[in-house]
C-alpha positions in Angstrom: 0.0 0.0 -0.1 1.5 3.2 -0.9 2.1 5.9 1.9 0.5 9.2 1.4 -2.4 11.5 2.7 -5.8 9.8 2.8 -8.4 11.9 0.9 -12.0 11.7 1.4 -13.9 12.1 -1.7 -17.3 11.7 -0.3 -17.1 14.5 2.4 -17.4 18.3 1.8 -14.1 19.9 2.8 -13.9 23.2 4.8 -10.9 25.5 5.3 -12.7 27.4 8.0 -12.8 25.0 11.1 -11.8 26.2 14.3 -8.1 26.2 15.5 -8.6 23.5 17.9 -10.3 21.1 15.7 -7.6 21.4 13.3 -4.9 20.8 15.9 -7.0 17.7 16.9 -7.3 16.8 13.3 -11.1 16.2 13.8 -14.0 17.7 11.6 -15.4 20.9 13.1 -19.0 21.9 13.2 -18.0 25.5 12.5 -20.8 26.9 15.0 -20.4 30.4 16.0 -19.5 31.8 18.4 -18.1 28.6 19.7 -17.4 25.2 18.0 -19.7 22.8 19.8 -17.1 20.0 19.5 -14.7 21.9 22.0 -17.6 22.8 24.1 -18.6 19.1 24.5 -14.8 18.0 25.0 -14.5 20.9 27.6 -12.0 22.7 25.5 -11.9 26.5 25.2 -12.5 27.2 21.5 -9.6 29.4 20.3 -11.9 30.9 17.4 -11.8 30.7 13.7 -9.3 31.9 10.9 -9.9 35.2 9.1 -12.3 34.6 6.3 -14.7 32.2 8.1 -18.3 32.9 7.6 -20.1 34.9 10.3 -23.1 32.5 10.8 -23.4 28.7 11.3 -22.6 26.7 8.1 -25.5 25.2 6.3 -25.9 21.6 6.1 -25.6 18.9 8.6 -23.0 20.6 10.9 -25.5 23.4 11.8 -28.2 21.0 12.5 -26.2 18.6 14.7 -24.3 21.3 16.8 -27.2 23.5 17.7 -27.9 21.7 21.0 -27.4 18.2 22.2 -30.8 18.5 23.8 -32.7 19.0 20.5 -33.7 16.4 18.3 -35.9 18.4 16.0 -34.1 19.3 12.6 -34.3 22.9 11.4 -34.2 23.8 7.8 -31.1 25.7 7.4 -32.1 27.0 4.1 -34.6 29.5 6.0 -33.4 32.4 7.6 -35.7 31.9 10.9 -34.2 28.5 11.0 -30.7 29.8 11.1 -31.4 32.5 13.6 -33.3 30.1 15.9 -30.2 27.7 15.9 -27.7 30.5 16.5 -30.0 31.7 19.6 -30.0 28.2 21.0 -26.3 28.0 20.5 -25.6 31.3 22.2 -27.8 30.4 25.2 -26.6 26.9 25.3 -22.8 27.4 25.1 -22.6 30.9 27.0 -19.9 31.3 29.8 -20.8 29.9 33.2 -20.4 33.0 35.1 -23.0 33.0 37.9 -25.2 30.1 36.6 -25.8 27.2 38.9 -26.8 23.9 37.7 -30.5 24.6 37.5 -29.9 27.8 35.4 -27.6 25.9 32.9 -30.5 23.3 32.6 -32.9 26.1 32.1 -31.1 27.8 29.4 -29.7 24.6 27.6 -32.8 22.5 27.9 -36.1 24.1 28.7 -35.7 27.3 26.6 -34.7 25.3 23.3 -37.3 22.8 23.7 -40.0 25.5 24.2 -38.4 27.5 21.1 -39.3 24.5 19.0 -42.8 23.7 20.6 -44.4 27.3 21.2 -44.8 29.5 18.3 -44.4 32.9 20.5 -41.1 31.5 22.0 -39.8 30.3 18.8 -40.4 33.9 17.3 -38.8 35.5 20.3 -35.8 33.3 20.0 -35.5 33.8 16.4 -35.7 37.7 16.8 -32.9 37.4 19.4 -30.9 35.5 17.0 -31.4 37.8 14.1 -30.4 40.7 16.4 -27.3 39.0 17.7 -26.3 38.1 14.1 -26.9 41.7 12.8 -25.5 43.7 15.9 -22.7 41.4 17.2 -21.6 39.4 14.1 -22.1 42.0 11.6 -21.5 45.0 13.8 -24.5 46.9 12.6 -26.2 48.7 15.4 -28.3 51.3 13.5 -30.0 51.6 11.3 -31.1 47.9 12.1 -31.8 45.8 9.0 -35.3 45.2 7.7 -34.8 41.3 8.6 -34.3 41.4 12.3 -37.1 44.3 12.5 -39.8 42.0 11.0 -38.6 39.1 13.2 -38.9 41.4 16.3 -42.5 42.6 15.2 -43.6 39.2 14.5 -42.5 37.9 18.1 -44.2 41.0 19.5 -47.6 40.2 17.9 -47.4 36.4 18.9 -46.5 37.3 22.5 -49.4 39.7 22.8 -51.8 37.2 21.4 -50.5 34.5 24.0 -51.1 37.2 26.8 -54.7 37.5 25.8 -55.6 33.8 26.3 -52.6 32.2 27.7 -53.1 29.0 25.9 -49.9 27.3 26.9 -49.8 28.9 30.3 -47.5 31.6 32.0 -44.1 29.9 31.6 -43.8 30.3 27.8 -44.9 33.8 28.0 -42.2 34.7 30.5 -39.6 33.1 28.6 -40.7 35.0 25.3 -40.6 38.2 27.4 -36.9 37.4 28.5 -35.8 36.7 25.1 -37.4 39.8 23.7 -35.6 41.8 26.6 -32.3 40.2 25.5 -33.0 41.4 22.0 -33.6 45.0 23.0 -30.3 44.8 25.2 -28.4 43.9 21.8 -30.0 46.7 20.1 -29.1 48.9 22.9 -32.5 49.9 24.0 -32.1 49.3 27.7 -35.6 51.1 28.5 -37.4 48.9 26.3 -35.7 45.8 27.7 -36.8 47.0 30.9 -40.5 47.1 29.9 -40.2 43.3 28.7 -38.5 42.5 31.9 -41.2 44.1 34.0 -43.9 42.1 31.9 -42.0 39.1 32.6 -41.8 39.7 36.5 -45.5 40.7 36.6 -46.5 37.2 35.2 -44.1 35.7 37.8 -45.4 37.5 40.7 -48.9 36.6 39.6 -48.2 33.0 39.2 -46.5 32.5 42.5 -48.7 34.5 44.6 -51.5 32.4 43.4 -49.4 29.4 44.2 -48.7 30.7 47.8 -52.3 31.4 48.6 -53.3 27.8 47.6 -50.2 26.0 49.1 -47.8 28.2 51.2 -45.1 25.4 50.8 -44.6 26.0 47.1 -44.2 29.8 47.0 -40.5 29.9 46.6 -39.4 31.9 43.6 -37.2 30.2 41.1 -33.5 31.3 41.4 -33.2 32.1 37.9 -35.7 35.0 38.0 -34.1 36.4 41.0 -30.7 36.5 39.2 -32.3 38.2 36.2 -34.1 40.6 38.5 -30.9 41.8 40.1 -29.7 43.2 36.7 -32.1 45.9 37.2 -30.7 46.8 40.7 -27.2 46.9 39.5 -27.6 48.3 36.1 -29.6 51.1 37.4 -28.1 52.0 40.8 -30.6 52.8 43.4 -33.5 51.2 41.6 -35.3 48.4 43.7 -35.5 44.9 42.4 -39.1 44.1 41.1 -39.6 40.7 42.7 -40.5 40.7 46.4 -38.3 39.5 49.2 -38.8 35.7 50.0 -36.8 35.2 53.1 -35.0 37.2 55.6 -31.3 36.9 56.8 -31.9 34.4 59.6 -28.9 32.3 60.9 -30.5 29.1 59.9 -30.5 29.6 56.2 -26.5 29.1 56.0 -27.1 25.4 57.4 -30.4 24.7 55.6 -30.1 26.2 52.2 -27.5 25.9 49.4 -24.9 28.6 49.4 -26.0 29.6 45.9 -29.5 30.2 46.8 -28.5 31.9 50.2 -26.3 34.3 48.4 -29.1 35.5 46.0 -31.4 35.8 48.9 -29.1 37.9 50.8 -28.2 39.9 47.6 -32.0 40.7 47.0 -32.4 41.9 50.7 -29.2 44.2 50.3 -30.4 45.7 47.0 -33.9 46.5 48.4 -32.1 48.1 51.4 -29.7 50.0 49.1 -32.9 51.5 47.2 -34.1 52.8 50.5 -30.9 54.0 51.7 -29.8 55.9 48.9 -32.2 58.7 49.6 -30.4 59.4 52.7 -26.9 59.4 51.1 -26.3 63.3 50.7 -28.2 64.5 53.8 -26.8 65.3 57.2 -26.3 62.1 59.4 -28.6 63.5 62.1 -31.6 62.9 59.6 -30.7 59.1 59.0 -33.1 56.8 60.9 -31.4 54.7 63.5 -33.3 51.6 62.2 -31.6 52.0 58.7 -28.1 52.0 60.4 -29.2 48.9 62.2 -30.4 47.1 59.1 -27.1 48.2 57.3 -25.2 46.4 60.0 -27.3 43.4 59.5 -26.7 43.2 55.9 -23.0 43.6 56.1 -23.0 40.9 58.9 -24.7 38.3 56.4 -22.3 39.4 53.6 -19.4 38.7 55.7 -20.6 35.3 56.9 -21.3 34.3 53.4 -17.7 35.3 52.3 -16.3 33.3 55.1 -18.2 30.2 54.0 -17.3 30.7 50.4 -13.5 30.7 50.1 -12.3 30.5 46.6 -10.3 27.4 45.5 -6.6 27.5 46.6 -5.6 26.7 43.2 -7.0 27.6 40.0 -6.1 24.4 38.4 -9.1 22.0 39.3 -10.5 19.0 37.9 -13.7 21.1 37.5 -13.1 24.5 36.4 -16.7 25.3 35.7 -17.5 25.1 39.4 -14.4 27.3 40.2 -15.8 29.9 37.9 -19.2 29.8 39.5 -17.7 30.3 43.0 -15.3 33.1 41.7 -18.2 35.1 40.2 -20.3 34.8 43.2 -17.7 36.0 45.5 -17.0 39.1 43.1 -20.6 39.8 43.4 -20.7 39.4 46.9 -17.6 41.8 47.4 -19.5 44.4 45.2 -22.6 44.1 47.1 -20.6 44.4 50.5 -18.9 47.9 49.1 -22.2 49.1 48.0 -24.0 48.3 51.5 -21.0 49.7 53.5 -20.9 52.8 51.4 -24.5 53.8 50.6 -24.9 56.2 53.7 -21.4 57.7 53.1 -21.5 61.0 50.9 -17.8 61.3 50.5 -16.1 59.5 47.7 -13.0 59.1 49.8 -15.1 56.4 51.8 -14.4 53.9 48.9 -10.7 54.1 49.8 -11.2 51.9 52.8 -12.2 49.0 50.5 -9.1 48.7 48.7 -8.6 45.0 49.6 -12.1 44.3 48.4 -11.3 46.0 45.0 -8.2 44.2 44.3 -9.7 40.9 45.2 -12.5 41.5 42.5 -10.2 42.1 39.9 -7.9 39.2 40.8 -11.1 36.9 40.7 -12.2 38.3 37.5 -8.8 37.6 35.7 -9.1 34.0 37.1 -12.6 33.6 35.6 -11.4 35.0 32.2 -8.5 32.7 32.3 -10.6 29.5 32.9 -12.9 30.9 30.2 -10.1 31.1 27.7 -10.1 34.9 27.5 -6.7 35.2 29.1 -5.0 36.8 26.1 -6.2 40.4 25.3 -4.7 40.5 21.9 -6.2 37.2 20.8 -8.3 38.6 17.9 -9.3 35.3 16.7 -11.0 34.5 20.1 -12.5 38.0 20.7 -14.2 38.1 17.1 -17.2 36.2 18.5 -18.4 38.1 21.5 -20.0 36.1 24.2 -23.4 36.7 25.7 -24.6 35.2 28.8 -28.1 36.4 30.3 -26.8 35.8 33.9 -24.9 38.2 36.3 -21.2 37.9 36.0 -17.9 39.9 36.4 -18.8 43.1 34.5 -20.6 45.0 37.2 -18.0 44.2 40.1 -15.0 45.2 37.7 -16.8 48.4 36.4 -17.7 49.2 40.0 -13.9 48.8 40.9 -12.5 50.9 38.0 -15.1 53.7 38.9 -14.4 54.0 42.6 -11.0 52.7 43.3 -8.9 55.5 42.2 -5.5 53.7 41.7 -3.8 53.9 38.5 -2.6 50.4 38.1 -5.8 48.8 39.2 -8.0 51.1 37.1 -6.2 50.2 33.9 -6.4 46.7 35.0 -10.2 46.7 35.3 -10.5 48.6 31.8 -8.4 45.7 30.4 -10.4 43.1 32.1 -13.7 44.7 30.9 -12.5 44.7 27.2 -12.5 40.9 27.2 -15.8 40.2 29.4 -18.1 39.9 26.4 -21.8 40.6 27.5 -23.8 39.8 30.6 -27.3 40.8 30.4 -27.5 44.6 29.9 -23.9 44.9 30.6 -21.4 45.1 27.6 -17.8 44.8 28.6 -16.6 47.0 25.5 -19.1 49.8 26.5 -18.3 49.8 29.9 -14.7 49.9 29.3 -15.0 52.9 27.1 -17.3 54.8 29.7 -14.7 54.1 32.3 -11.9 55.4 30.2 -13.9 58.7 29.7 -14.2 58.8 33.6 -10.6 58.1 34.1 -9.6 60.8 31.7 -11.8 63.4 33.3 -10.6 62.7 36.7 -6.8 62.6 36.0 -7.0 65.5 33.6 -8.1 67.5 36.6 -5.1 66.7 38.5 -2.7 67.9 35.5 -1.8 64.3 34.5 -1.8 64.1 30.8 -3.3 60.7 30.0 -2.2 59.6 26.7 1.0 57.9 27.2 1.9 59.3 30.4 0.7 56.4 32.8 1.3 53.1 31.4 0.4 50.0 33.3 3.7 48.5 33.5 5.1 52.0 35.3 2.2 52.1 37.7 3.2 51.2 41.4 1.1 48.6 43.0 1.3 50.6 46.2 1.0 54.1 44.7 -0.9 56.7 46.6 -4.3 57.9 45.5 -3.8 61.4 44.3 -7.4 62.4 43.2 -8.8 64.8 45.9 -12.6 64.6 46.9 -13.4 67.7 44.9 -12.2 66.1 41.7 -13.7 62.7 41.9 -16.8 62.0 39.7 -19.8 60.7 41.8 -21.9 59.2 39.1 -21.8 58.5 35.3 -24.4 56.9 32.9 -24.7 56.6 29.2 -27.5 58.9 27.9 -27.6 57.8 24.4 -25.7 56.4 21.4 -25.3 58.9 18.5 -26.1 57.9 15.0 -22.7 59.1 13.6 -19.8 56.7 13.4 -16.0 57.2 13.4 -13.3 55.6 11.5 -9.7 55.2 13.0 -6.7 53.6 11.3 -4.6 51.7 13.6 -0.9 52.6 13.2 0.2 48.9 13.8 -2.2 47.5 11.0 -2.2 49.8 8.2 -4.9 47.5 6.4 -7.4 47.2 9.4 -9.9 49.9 10.1 -11.9 50.2 13.3 -15.3 51.6 13.6 -16.6 53.3 16.5 -20.0 54.3 18.0 -20.1 57.6 19.6 -22.0 57.6 23.1 -23.0 60.7 25.2 -21.9 60.0 29.0 -23.1 62.4 31.6 -20.7 62.9 34.4 -21.6 64.6 37.8 -19.5 65.7 40.6 -20.1 67.7 43.8 -18.5 71.1 44.0 -18.3 71.0 47.9 -19.8 68.0 49.9 -19.1 69.5 53.3 -20.9 72.7 52.5 -23.9 70.9 51.0 -24.1 68.8 54.1 -23.9 71.8 56.4 -26.5 73.9 54.3 -28.9 70.9 53.8 -32.1 70.9 55.7 -33.9 68.4 53.7 -34.6 64.8 55.4 -34.1 63.1 52.0 -31.7 63.5 49.2 -33.9 62.4 46.3 -33.3 65.5 44.3 -30.1 66.9 46.0 -28.0 66.2 43.0 -30.3 68.5 40.7 -29.4 71.5 42.8 -26.6 73.3 40.4 -25.3 75.4 43.3 -23.7 72.2 44.8 -23.3 69.9 41.7 -21.6 70.2 38.3 -22.8 67.9 35.6 -21.4 67.7 31.9 -21.4 65.6 28.7 -18.4 63.9 27.5 -18.3 61.6 24.4 -17.1 58.1 24.5 -15.8 55.9 21.6 -17.4 52.4 21.7 -15.7 50.2 19.3 -17.8 48.0 17.2 -15.1 45.5 17.0 -13.1 44.4 20.0 -9.9 44.8 17.9 -10.2 48.4 18.0 -10.6 49.7 21.7 -8.8 53.0 22.4 -6.3 52.8 25.3 -5.3 54.8 28.1 -1.8 54.9 27.3 
């Protein structure tokens, strides 16, 4: 027999398989954003070569790799079938982040099954897949194409019809509303996404209030909905979670309930407290009710106790890295809640300096999470081309809080670098938050006569450097007002052939002119509208450049 390469004549050859499958010399299914063969074998898919198609391949590879849970064959020649396949693949292969085993089963099994069985859920999932293809894979945010808009309107009509008669019950309507909320998030319409979430939570509260009235033992709210509810409280600071409190912080819950469920019950209680306490943040301390201070101490004690019971693994190399990722993300979220709860009644921004060890631990945990997820190389463009999306809470919120409030040059730049590699988590977009944080850092450091561009690289920043930004120069709040229709093109010096496209975001920054004077002059018992007083507060608009491709993020120098 002659020695030589074996060539298969009855198999369609492809040059666009992922790098890992080429290394293993196996056939790649070419599913985006991650190859399912790599996911099933617990490998981090390194991405695809340049020139690879943006969507899943047509043919059997698309059908066989959508989800191991689905036995229904979709017609890949139809656009709706491809978008539904893409939506199921995104939810099934999203990073672990804060998902427990029940949440993994919910997104990987229940949602795809209902997407094939219920027309309204199928239409909502198709609209989500179409928006992901348009906004993420094609980097086209506005104006949105005609196809995704038609898919969205069709899903909206079917969901409205289902809500009138509830022919399939409440659960399909809830899932369809959640998928429509994710669709709006991808289209950068967070207000519309909030409306869909409110609709889903209204159905949830009605469903479980009826259950609790008929059978008090079955009134426990599913954890997956509590986690999604916390997106509202974290993304819009000071807003109360929609779902009601289930249980209080009693000592027995640490022994009778799993730590995952205990944590999110505590977190719900904390953010309900924060939404109440934020009204007293910028008032004289004599107006703060004593009961509020006692409640603050109780929440801090519960968070400390949970942190003591959930120590991170001593070694990041574990036989089950997914479990490690889950623990690391929950701990980072707990540290963020601990900082918020401890500073919610502190009007001075310098109060955050007392939590430097918490901020540093958050960034260390986030770096471990990204390393275990395969996003350990910020310059690996082949990996970053396919931006991840997970509906659950993750690391973006704690890392953004750290970069915003921890005024240390080295750790701030580290936070920006981590955000750029974090993908999307519910309403949080790592690339957007990195650009907003870059704008805040530039504004603060510009006020202390520190020219930013090229003056303070990460490698020259001391780990133990002093915080040089005074109270009067610190930004108190920032938020994205809107994304402008205009786009900018920027040529990268190191790659003359590559062009990066940017969206322009309006970011509102607010700082207090004199905290001490405002507190001495204040006679109000709440600070609900204190920040609107122009005599004490200065607010202005900055423009942030949000890259449409992860390869073109602007740097801090």
